[in-house]
Rosetta silent file (secondary structure, phi, psi, omega in degrees, C-alpha in Angstrom):
SEQUENCE: MTKPVLVIIDPAIKLPAGAERSTVEQSGDRLRLADPDQPQINVTDLGVTRGDGIFEAFGVSHGTVQAVEPHLSRLARSAKLLDLPELDLDVIEQGVRLAAREHEQVPFFMVKLIVTRGIEGVEEPTAWALAFVGDDYTARQQSGVKVVTLDRGYRHDVAQTSPWLLQGAKTLSYAVNRAVIREAKRRGANEVIFISSDGYVLEGPNSTVILKSGDTFVTPRTDQGILVGTTQHALFGIIESMGYATDYRYVEQHELTAADGLWMVSSGQQISAVVELDGNPLDHDHELTQELLKRLVERSL
SCORE:     score description
SCORE:     0.000 S_00000001
   1 L     0.000  134.531 -178.400  100.308   78.133  114.442 S_00000001
   2 L   -68.767  131.138 -177.329  101.177   81.771  115.129 S_00000001
   3 L   -88.040  134.017  175.513   99.328   83.144  118.163 S_00000001
   4 L   -63.591  157.419  177.237   97.570   86.531  117.895 S_00000001
   5 E  -120.243  129.029 -178.088   98.664   89.379  120.167 S_00000001
   6 E  -115.251  130.023  175.277   96.074   91.573  121.873 S_00000001
   7 E  -122.058  119.830  174.774   96.715   95.044  123.308 S_00000001
   8 E   -85.913  131.539 -179.174   93.940   96.806  125.237 S_00000001
   9 E  -110.991  110.973 -173.166   94.110  100.617  124.903 S_00000001
  10 L  -150.187  115.536   -3.256   92.480  102.326  127.895 S_00000001
  11 L   -84.045  157.169  179.637   91.688  105.140  127.716 S_00000001
  12 L  -100.125   -3.493 -177.873   91.948  105.741  123.977 S_00000001
  13 E   -94.397  161.085  174.992   90.556  109.280  124.072 S_00000001
  14 L   -67.999  130.474  179.302   92.422  112.526  124.554 S_00000001
  15 L   -87.125  155.665  177.885   92.491  113.401  128.257 S_00000001
  16 L   -56.907  150.861  179.743   91.859  116.932  129.538 S_00000001
  17 L   -54.339  129.864  178.664   94.896  119.211  129.640 S_00000001
  18 L    87.252  -11.537 -176.717   96.968  118.434  132.720 S_00000001
  19 H   -92.224  -22.990 -171.313   95.115  115.204  133.457 S_00000001
  20 H   -63.801  -46.591 -176.148   97.109  112.800  131.334 S_00000001
  21 H   -63.249  -46.589 -178.111  100.273  112.640  133.446 S_00000001
  22 H   -64.833  -37.029  179.751   98.446  112.169  136.752 S_00000001
  23 H   -64.943  -44.441  179.878   96.149  109.535  135.237 S_00000001
  24 H   -64.250  -41.776 -179.503   99.053  107.551  133.849 S_00000001
  25 H   -64.210  -34.534 -177.855  100.937  107.793  137.147 S_00000001
  26 H   -79.567  -39.636 -171.352   97.887  106.551  139.084 S_00000001
  27 H  -109.069   -0.604 -179.492   96.723  103.774  136.808 S_00000001
  28 L    82.873 -164.999 -176.341   99.924  102.775  135.047 S_00000001
  29 L   -61.205  144.828  176.988  100.396  102.330  131.323 S_00000001
  30 L   -82.163   -0.234  178.166   97.390  102.949  129.063 S_00000001
  31 E  -116.223  131.559 -177.189   98.419   99.892  127.048 S_00000001
  32 E  -135.765  121.608  172.872   97.867   96.402  128.427 S_00000001
  33 E   -69.451  135.393 -177.212   98.781   93.079  126.840 S_00000001
  34 E  -136.295  162.710 -179.233   95.859   90.673  127.227 S_00000001
  35 L   -83.382  115.219 -178.751   95.035   87.075  126.374 S_00000001
  36 L   -68.624  -13.468  179.264   93.059   86.992  123.088 S_00000001
  37 L   -90.481   -1.636 -179.761   91.636   83.588  124.053 S_00000001
  38 L  -112.741  154.240  179.528   89.982   84.963  127.204 S_00000001
  39 L   -58.823  133.768 -178.604   86.899   87.240  127.526 S_00000001
  40 L  -133.276  -25.653 -172.419   87.882   90.905  127.240 S_00000001
  41 L  -109.779  133.914  178.109   84.865   92.832  125.875 S_00000001
  42 L   -65.469  138.083 -176.333   81.651   93.585  127.777 S_00000001
  43 L   -69.435  -13.598  176.300   78.592   92.000  126.149 S_00000001
  44 L   -96.955    8.425  177.265   76.741   95.345  126.321 S_00000001
  45 E   -62.958  133.058 -176.730   79.468   97.150  124.373 S_00000001
  46 H   -65.295  -21.243  173.919   77.847   99.049  121.520 S_00000001
  47 H   -66.469  -31.481  179.515   80.459   97.737  119.129 S_00000001
  48 H   -84.718  -46.517 -173.138   79.074   94.247  119.773 S_00000001
  49 H   -81.747  -26.103 -175.585   75.357   95.001  120.090 S_00000001
  50 L  -126.889   -4.614 -173.502   75.067   97.714  117.413 S_00000001
  51 L    64.150   28.700 -173.561   78.216   97.565  115.302 S_00000001
  52 L   -93.511   91.734 -178.828   78.766  101.127  116.533 S_00000001
  53 E   176.580 -175.113 -175.529   82.452  101.784  116.061 S_00000001
  54 E  -136.789  166.951  177.935   85.338  102.148  113.651 S_00000001
  55 E  -156.364  165.365  170.310   88.503  100.286  112.730 S_00000001
  56 E  -138.815  151.782  177.614   91.717  100.303  110.752 S_00000001
  57 E  -125.566  113.722 -176.938   93.827   97.388  109.496 S_00000001
  58 E   -97.085  131.183  169.903   97.586   97.973  109.305 S_00000001
  59 E   -80.908  142.766  177.413   99.870   95.774  107.231 S_00000001
  60 E  -122.944  109.900 -176.791  103.160   94.799  108.900 S_00000001
  61 E  -107.004  116.467  179.068  105.901   93.910  106.427 S_00000001
  62 L    50.452   42.535  173.951  109.088   92.370  107.840 S_00000001
  63 L    88.952   -5.850 -178.158  108.419   93.952  111.229 S_00000001
  64 E  -107.886  126.046  178.403  107.582   97.451  110.012 S_00000001
  65 E   -73.678  126.798 -175.395  104.043   98.819  110.315 S_00000001
  66 L   -89.774  145.551  169.547  103.034  100.286  106.955 S_00000001
  67 L    53.020   46.569 -176.113  101.266  103.599  106.289 S_00000001
  68 H   -61.218  -52.336 -175.980  100.870  104.541  109.961 S_00000001
  69 H   -63.216  -45.378  176.956  100.024  108.219  109.452 S_00000001
  70 H   -59.712  -39.089  178.301   97.486  107.661  106.641 S_00000001
  71 H   -65.063  -44.208 -178.763   95.725  105.009  108.726 S_00000001
  72 H   -66.631  -37.505  177.394   95.604  107.237  111.816 S_00000001
  73 H   -63.500  -41.403  178.912   94.330  110.194  109.783 S_00000001
  74 H   -67.861  -37.162  176.500   91.566  108.038  108.342 S_00000001
  75 H   -60.182  -45.430  179.942   90.734  106.740  111.831 S_00000001
  76 H   -62.766  -38.702  178.554   90.363  110.303  113.109 S_00000001
  77 H   -65.490  -42.690  178.130   88.108  111.165  110.166 S_00000001
  78 H   -62.204  -41.936  179.293   85.929  108.125  110.835 S_00000001
  79 H   -60.856  -40.570  179.534   85.696  109.057  114.531 S_00000001
  80 H   -65.545  -41.950  179.771   84.576  112.555  113.599 S_00000001
  81 H   -63.088  -32.039 -179.765   81.910  111.250  111.217 S_00000001
  82 L   -92.338    5.378 -179.605   80.546  109.019  114.005 S_00000001
  83 L    57.997   36.004  173.583   80.670  111.829  116.604 S_00000001
  84 L   -80.115  157.054  175.014   83.047  109.840  118.811 S_00000001
  85 L   -59.740  157.354  179.871   85.179  111.684  121.385 S_00000001
  86 L   -62.804  127.849 -177.086   88.539  112.922  120.127 S_00000001
  87 E   -85.900  149.881  174.254   90.964  110.013  120.086 S_00000001
  88 L   -88.787   93.066 -173.811   94.518  110.117  121.412 S_00000001
  89 H   -66.336  -28.320  177.736   96.257  109.093  118.204 S_00000001
  90 H   -65.203  -45.952  179.599   99.687  108.993  119.866 S_00000001
  91 H   -66.811  -40.805  178.460   98.550  106.389  122.396 S_00000001
  92 H   -62.228  -42.642  176.819   96.702  104.441  119.711 S_00000001
  93 H   -59.961  -42.559  177.965   99.827  104.405  117.554 S_00000001
  94 H   -60.517  -39.054  178.321  101.824  103.091  120.514 S_00000001
  95 H   -64.466  -42.178  177.905   99.246  100.328  120.954 S_00000001
  96 H   -63.121  -45.209 -178.465   99.478   99.318  117.305 S_00000001
  97 H   -67.767  -35.870  177.153  103.275   99.291  117.406 S_00000001
  98 H   -63.696  -45.134  177.929  103.318   97.298  120.657 S_00000001
  99 H   -59.735  -40.583  179.517  101.067   94.639  119.140 S_00000001
 100 H   -66.185  -40.756 -179.536  103.345   94.491  116.089 S_00000001
 101 H   -66.869  -38.110 -175.180  106.505   94.169  118.219 S_00000001
 102 H   -79.179  -16.234 -179.663  105.063   91.417  120.407 S_00000001
 103 L   -76.518  148.414  174.267  103.842   89.336  117.465 S_00000001
 104 L   -55.990  134.711 -172.335  106.040   86.605  116.031 S_00000001
 105 L   -83.979   74.196  171.477  108.049   88.216  113.245 S_00000001
 106 L   -80.728  164.406 -174.981  106.700   86.432  110.209 S_00000001
 107 L   -57.292  -38.294 -178.300  107.206   88.166  106.825 S_00000001
 108 E  -148.636  132.685  173.681  103.737   89.725  106.728 S_00000001
 109 E  -151.388  179.843 -175.255  100.865   90.048  109.178 S_00000001
 110 E  -119.759  152.712  166.272   98.128   92.483  110.149 S_00000001
 111 E  -123.468  116.388  178.153   97.270   94.663  113.130 S_00000001
 112 E   -97.721  125.828 -179.716   93.570   95.465  113.375 S_00000001
 113 E  -106.470  121.624 -177.780   92.726   98.505  115.498 S_00000001
 114 E  -114.795  134.538  171.506   89.157   98.621  116.845 S_00000001
 115 E  -131.642  118.629  177.033   87.441  101.575  118.545 S_00000001
 116 E  -105.670  169.628  176.178   83.820  101.176  119.701 S_00000001
 117 L   -71.280  -15.476  175.683   81.490  103.709  121.293 S_00000001
 118 L   103.554 -170.875 -177.425   81.815  101.695  124.494 S_00000001
 119 E   -67.740  134.994 -179.368   79.449  100.135  126.996 S_00000001
 120 L   -58.683  130.263 -178.269   75.815  101.125  126.527 S_00000001
 121 L    93.323  -21.459  177.295   74.856  103.832  129.011 S_00000001
 122 L  -106.558  -51.076  173.789   78.487  104.753  129.687 S_00000001
 123 L    56.084   45.496  166.131   79.707  105.319  126.134 S_00000001
 124 L  -102.123  122.442 -171.288   83.395  105.751  126.861 S_00000001
 125 L   -51.297  139.647  171.943   85.192  104.295  123.838 S_00000001
 126 E  -102.211  136.838 -177.660   86.608  100.799  124.054 S_00000001
 127 E  -143.623  144.973  174.596   89.747  100.210  122.003 S_00000001
 128 E  -155.470  158.798  175.864   92.159   97.417  121.258 S_00000001
 129 E  -120.824  130.129 -178.966   94.801   96.370  118.737 S_00000001
 130 E  -122.242  117.907  176.308   95.007   92.757  117.571 S_00000001
 131 E   -94.491  133.207 -175.967   98.037   91.470  115.664 S_00000001
 132 E  -160.750  158.446  173.193   97.406   88.318  113.637 S_00000001
 133 L   -83.690  118.771 -175.821   98.322   86.491  110.454 S_00000001
 134 L   -85.939 -162.372  179.602   95.534   87.295  108.007 S_00000001
 135 L   -62.623  149.739  176.870   94.280   85.619  104.862 S_00000001
 136 L   -87.499  111.740 -177.618   96.839   84.309  102.393 S_00000001
 137 L   -98.125   11.932 -175.064   96.525   86.446   99.250 S_00000001
 138 H   -56.235  -44.616 -176.461   99.371   84.767   97.352 S_00000001
 139 H   -62.392  -45.643 -178.898   97.087   83.099   94.811 S_00000001
 140 H   -72.661  -30.853  176.278   95.228   86.274   93.891 S_00000001
 141 H   -64.445  -35.227 -177.453   98.457   88.303   93.852 S_00000001
 142 H   -88.122  -38.850 -172.430   99.937   85.866   91.335 S_00000001
 143 H  -107.248  -11.573  179.291   96.888   84.841   89.300 S_00000001
 144 L    90.680  177.985 -177.072   94.553   87.814   89.706 S_00000001
 145 E  -124.921  149.230  172.254   90.930   88.102   90.811 S_00000001
 146 E   -97.165  127.911 -170.834   87.563   87.576   89.186 S_00000001
 147 E  -123.314  144.225  168.466   85.303   90.540   89.904 S_00000001
 148 E  -118.412  148.218  174.192   81.615   91.314   89.556 S_00000001
 149 E   -93.330  136.532  179.638   80.102   94.791   89.627 S_00000001
 150 E  -131.574  143.399  178.788   77.205   95.317   92.044 S_00000001
 151 E   -69.445  125.670  179.432   74.882   98.274   92.559 S_00000001
 152 L   -76.879  -20.402  177.756   75.696  100.032   95.848 S_00000001
 153 L    88.048    3.804  178.428   72.179  101.453   96.033 S_00000001
 154 L  -127.243  152.435  169.065   73.320  105.066   96.506 S_00000001
 155 L   -69.331  162.316 -178.032   74.020  107.953   94.145 S_00000001
 156 L   -68.552  -18.880 -178.470   77.664  108.979   93.849 S_00000001
 157 L   -99.644   22.778 -175.751   76.949  112.206   95.781 S_00000001
 158 H   -61.398  -31.262 -179.289   75.430  110.453   98.821 S_00000001
 159 H   -64.757  -30.123  178.547   78.140  111.763  101.163 S_00000001
 160 H   -85.064  -39.823 -175.448   76.992  115.317  100.417 S_00000001
 161 H   -81.017  -29.754 -174.258   73.234  114.701  100.302 S_00000001
 162 L  -141.562   67.112 -175.959   72.979  112.247  103.221 S_00000001
 163 H   -62.379  -20.858  179.476   76.024  112.467  105.531 S_00000001
 164 H   -69.045  -11.404  175.295   74.132  110.590  108.268 S_00000001
 165 H   -78.619   -7.206  172.935   74.557  107.404  106.229 S_00000001
 166 L    63.210   25.220  174.502   78.260  107.564  107.226 S_00000001
 167 L   -65.575  132.292 -176.576   79.548  106.748  103.756 S_00000001
 168 L    99.882   -6.918  173.211   83.305  107.290  103.818 S_00000001
 169 L   -98.577  142.218  178.829   83.714  106.161  107.435 S_00000001
 170 L   -91.423   85.059 -173.019   85.434  102.833  108.130 S_00000001
 171 E   -94.187  165.738  177.400   82.795  101.460  110.475 S_00000001
 172 L   -74.478  -12.482 -176.545   82.381   98.084  112.161 S_00000001
 173 L   -75.861   84.942 -172.587   79.066   97.582  110.320 S_00000001
 174 L  -109.882   13.996 -177.968   80.400   95.146  107.732 S_00000001
 175 H   -60.225  -41.016  179.356   77.378   92.882  107.202 S_00000001
 176 H   -65.311  -44.134 -179.060   76.751   94.310  103.716 S_00000001
 177 H   -63.017  -34.467  176.124   80.402   93.977  102.735 S_00000001
 178 H   -71.365  -38.025 -178.209   80.389   90.337  103.810 S_00000001
 179 H   -64.705  -38.381 -176.946   77.118   89.716  101.970 S_00000001
 180 H   -70.052  -30.457  175.831   78.408   91.040   98.646 S_00000001
 181 H   -67.537  -38.786  175.693   81.401   88.682   98.744 S_00000001
 182 H   -63.069  -38.660  177.540   79.009   85.771   99.216 S_00000001
 183 H   -65.443  -40.366  177.707   77.034   87.066   96.230 S_00000001
 184 H   -59.302  -42.929 -179.836   80.243   87.304   94.189 S_00000001
 185 H   -64.967  -36.238  176.299   81.032   83.665   94.974 S_00000001
 186 H   -63.085  -26.192 -179.889   77.548   82.646   93.875 S_00000001
 187 L   -95.666    9.734  177.356   78.368   84.305   90.542 S_00000001
 188 L    81.609   18.196  179.555   81.698   82.506   90.200 S_00000001
 189 L  -119.901  177.278  178.746   83.853   85.464   91.262 S_00000001
 190 L  -133.036    9.991  179.495   85.790   86.352   94.399 S_00000001
 191 E  -153.500  161.870 -174.769   85.710   90.148   94.525 S_00000001
 192 E  -132.641  142.532  165.716   83.280   93.031   93.995 S_00000001
 193 E  -116.082  122.409  177.757   83.406   96.563   92.628 S_00000001
 194 E   -76.959  139.247  174.441   80.547   98.750   93.837 S_00000001
 195 E  -118.008  135.770  177.594   78.813  100.970   91.276 S_00000001
 196 L   -68.268  161.350 -178.346   76.700  103.949   92.333 S_00000001
 197 L   -65.198  -16.835  176.918   73.037  103.954   91.328 S_00000001
 198 L  -106.299   19.492  165.341   73.866  106.648   88.763 S_00000001
 199 L    93.730   16.626 -179.982   76.668  104.675   87.123 S_00000001
 200 E  -104.824  144.185  178.219   79.941  105.729   88.776 S_00000001
 201 E   -72.086  133.845 -179.749   82.692  103.389   89.989 S_00000001
 202 L  -110.649  -92.600 -175.401   83.125  103.467   93.771 S_00000001
 203 L  -158.117  176.953  170.309   85.290  100.873   95.585 S_00000001
 204 L   -87.933  171.630  179.227   85.456   97.254   96.650 S_00000001
 205 L   -63.165  -25.757  173.803   83.992   96.056   99.962 S_00000001
 206 L  -148.214   35.725 -179.039   87.471   96.260  101.492 S_00000001
 207 L  -155.338  165.011  179.067   89.697   97.562   98.718 S_00000001
 208 E  -104.634  145.360 -179.777   90.339  100.497   96.392 S_00000001
 209 E   -94.129  132.292  174.897   89.916  100.374   92.608 S_00000001
 210 E  -125.954  133.196  172.675   92.798  101.414   90.342 S_00000001
 211 E  -129.980  155.602 -178.725   92.627  101.526   86.555 S_00000001
 212 E  -113.649  127.798  177.085   95.190  102.393   83.911 S_00000001
 213 E  -126.210  104.491 -172.961   94.317  104.537   80.913 S_00000001
 214 L    65.916 -124.482  178.382   97.301  104.972   78.633 S_00000001
 215 L  -101.608   17.520 -179.010  100.150  106.112   80.868 S_00000001
 216 E  -116.524  130.520  174.227   97.852  107.412   83.610 S_00000001
 217 E   -96.364  132.225 -172.192   96.712  105.468   86.667 S_00000001
 218 E  -124.368  142.799  170.414   93.292  106.559   87.919 S_00000001
 219 E  -133.574  148.562 -179.399   91.319  105.991   91.109 S_00000001
 220 E   -62.332  144.355  176.934   87.787  107.219   91.892 S_00000001
 221 L   -61.659  145.712 -175.993   87.489  110.475   93.829 S_00000001
 222 H   -86.915   -2.495  177.137   86.809  110.017   97.525 S_00000001
 223 H   -80.280   13.755  176.759   84.081  112.680   97.741 S_00000001
 224 H   -99.102   18.229 -179.066   81.678  109.958   96.576 S_00000001
 225 L    77.394   30.238  176.326   81.371  108.502  100.068 S_00000001
 226 L  -117.285  163.298 -175.613   84.242  106.046   99.679 S_00000001
 227 L   -73.465  146.557  167.963   87.294  105.510  101.836 S_00000001
 228 L   -70.787  120.518 -175.269   90.597  107.260  101.312 S_00000001
 229 L   -82.526  118.545  179.236   92.821  104.342  100.282 S_00000001
 230 H   -71.588  -41.784  178.172   96.023  104.068  102.314 S_00000001
 231 H   -70.869  -37.186  176.175   97.550  101.444  100.009 S_00000001
 232 H   -60.021  -42.025  179.366   96.340  103.362   96.963 S_00000001
 233 H   -60.550  -44.982  178.429   98.105  106.469   98.284 S_00000001
 234 H   -64.693  -40.692 -179.169  101.362  104.535   98.662 S_00000001
 235 H   -63.145  -40.896  179.615  100.920  102.952   95.238 S_00000001
 236 H   -62.784  -35.876  175.093  100.469  106.316   93.540 S_00000001
 237 H   -62.314  -41.659  178.042  103.774  107.450   95.027 S_00000001
 238 H   -64.830  -46.302 -178.385  105.434  104.350   93.592 S_00000001
 239 H   -60.230  -44.061  179.772  103.756  104.797   90.214 S_00000001
 240 H   -63.943  -35.501  178.114  104.834  108.427   89.967 S_00000001
 241 H   -68.348  -19.341  178.241  108.428  107.427   90.773 S_00000001
 242 L   -90.527    0.218  176.003  108.240  105.045   87.793 S_00000001
 243 L    96.493    5.556  177.921  107.325  107.929   85.469 S_00000001
 244 L   -90.231  159.133  173.604  103.579  107.403   85.203 S_00000001
 245 E   -92.651  156.851  177.003  100.890  110.027   85.786 S_00000001
 246 E  -130.538  156.619 -177.755   98.138  109.633   88.399 S_00000001
 247 E  -153.880  142.502  171.708   94.654  111.088   88.663 S_00000001
 248 E  -110.978  117.987 -179.141   91.694  111.208   91.056 S_00000001
 249 E  -157.794  171.384  173.642   88.429  111.662   89.167 S_00000001
 250 L   -71.002  133.411 -177.978   84.916  110.377   88.658 S_00000001
 251 L  -119.384  124.115  178.311   85.056  107.070   86.778 S_00000001
 252 E   -85.005  153.800 -172.607   82.066  105.781   84.815 S_00000001
 253 L   -56.854  -39.868 -176.556   81.289  102.077   84.785 S_00000001
 254 H   -63.283  -20.750 -179.464   82.030  101.580   81.091 S_00000001
 255 H   -68.990  -21.277 -179.100   85.627  102.712   81.674 S_00000001
 256 H   -62.915  -44.443 -178.529   86.384   99.518   83.602 S_00000001
 257 H   -77.288  -22.750 -179.545   86.207   97.322   80.502 S_00000001
 258 H   -87.253   -8.594 -174.214   87.990   99.903   78.342 S_00000001
 259 L   -68.393  155.454  176.305   90.926  100.300   80.746 S_00000001
 260 L   -84.991   -2.004  177.198   94.460   99.167   79.917 S_00000001
 261 E  -179.754  147.916 -178.045   94.690   97.567   83.352 S_00000001
 262 E  -142.674  131.908 -176.667   92.511   97.145   86.426 S_00000001
 263 E  -136.864  157.336  169.486   93.580   96.388   90.004 S_00000001
 264 E  -117.028  133.329 -178.831   92.227   96.060   93.537 S_00000001
 265 E  -130.457  145.976  177.360   94.488   97.253   96.362 S_00000001
 266 E  -162.980  169.964 -177.704   94.275   97.030  100.155 S_00000001
 267 L   -63.308  -35.761 -177.568   96.498   96.706  103.220 S_00000001
 268 L   -78.956  -53.164 -176.929   96.105   92.932  103.355 S_00000001
 269 L   -83.321  -15.150 -173.341   96.348   91.881   99.719 S_00000001
 270 E    67.413  -83.195  179.435   98.547   94.836   98.672 S_00000001
 271 E  -150.002  138.594  174.991   97.642   94.561   94.960 S_00000001
 272 E  -138.133  136.645  177.450   95.828   92.082   92.713 S_00000001
 273 E   -79.005  142.566  173.217   95.076   92.405   89.004 S_00000001
 274 E   -85.129  118.357 -177.004   91.486   92.000   87.823 S_00000001
 275 E  -106.156  -11.539  177.240   91.551   89.225   85.218 S_00000001
 276 E  -149.312  134.075 -179.450   87.797   88.816   84.750 S_00000001
 277 E  -128.461  117.997 -179.015   84.975   91.358   85.060 S_00000001
 278 L    51.502   41.586  176.605   81.337   90.262   85.086 S_00000001
 279 L    85.186   -3.400 -179.082   82.298   86.994   83.411 S_00000001
 280 E  -107.331  129.129 -179.536   84.404   88.595   80.671 S_00000001
 281 E   -65.851  145.482  177.093   88.202   88.092   80.609 S_00000001
 282 L  -118.970  141.337  171.744   90.404   91.180   80.867 S_00000001
 283 L   -68.189  145.461  177.372   93.924   91.658   79.572 S_00000001
 284 L  -148.794  150.288 -178.653   96.440   92.307   82.333 S_00000001
 285 L   -96.576   96.072 -176.246  100.140   93.057   82.582 S_00000001
 286 H   -62.774  -41.252 -177.946  101.483   90.361   84.909 S_00000001
 287 H   -63.166  -43.074  178.543  105.018   91.753   84.893 S_00000001
 288 H   -64.890  -43.163  179.677  103.836   95.244   85.881 S_00000001
 289 H   -59.574  -43.722 -178.594  101.590   93.838   88.613 S_00000001
 290 H   -67.942  -33.562  176.839  104.446   91.844   90.116 S_00000001
 291 H   -68.126  -42.566  177.958  106.738   94.877   90.056 S_00000001
 292 H   -65.190  -39.706  177.380  104.122   97.000   91.812 S_00000001
 293 H   -61.131  -46.276 -179.775  103.545   94.222   94.356 S_00000001
 294 H   -58.670  -44.530 -177.868  107.265   93.967   95.062 S_00000001
 295 H   -70.603  -34.453  177.086  107.559   97.702   95.617 S_00000001
 296 H   -65.884  -45.288 -179.321  104.478   97.827   97.838 S_00000001
 297 H   -64.545  -38.006 -174.764  105.735   95.015  100.055 S_00000001
 298 H   -90.661    1.574 -172.695  109.226   96.506  100.276 S_00000001
 299 L   -63.146  -23.208 -177.887  108.182  100.151  100.729 S_00000001
 300 L  -101.689    3.039 -176.039  108.797  100.037  104.485 S_00000001
 301 L   -83.035    0.000    0.000  112.075   98.101  104.411 S_00000001
């Protein structure tokens, strides 16, 4: 079994001007390989006790970390939304790449980057990168996914009306996202698409929604309190190179069943076609899905 690789990033924040060199010289490298099977995190860390933190999950295809800049940009945006100190993205990138280099070079694995608010009362961010072999998505990539739509409980404009709800930040608070997958399984499905309380398509609990209308591929606008999709961004570049049009717009729920194709995309699964929605079968283009999957996996080679 492939062993995970853990890199502790300390400190992960930007140091005052002129302080970085002296700090590094005094304390050594800001990146430290650690044993993932041994205790590393303080039990009073706010990431553990409150879920107060952010994360990113990088796909690593044949040794190359995918979509580094989009992931780091999204991390910085999440940090800003949570009022965390400014992160040193260069050092964090080095930590992610170190974890990827030290991991056994299997065809595909993940590096999860975690940043918490830190120990309660101190609140200096704690950060680490963990490289590991994630879930096997082969079956859903080949056969597709069964999806149910669930009410997110917010209007589509919640990010503007209630920014303190942190919609659009990739936070550690994933209890709801885990709960909806359990609900999907109770309904005979394995994936979820969130719908706003006023009827607009949002996202999956850990994926972006893509639909095809004619020759145009569409994804919901991100000003609805949903994440900017790193894999979706890469996919749109691929799609445009194939001669298709792309669009970011508000998508109403009824458009899902009327679409000429429907997919879920993320760093781990890359892309999976939706073959059933709320118990109703959907037509899907298997050949197109496999071509898009191939190009997504090979985009960093």
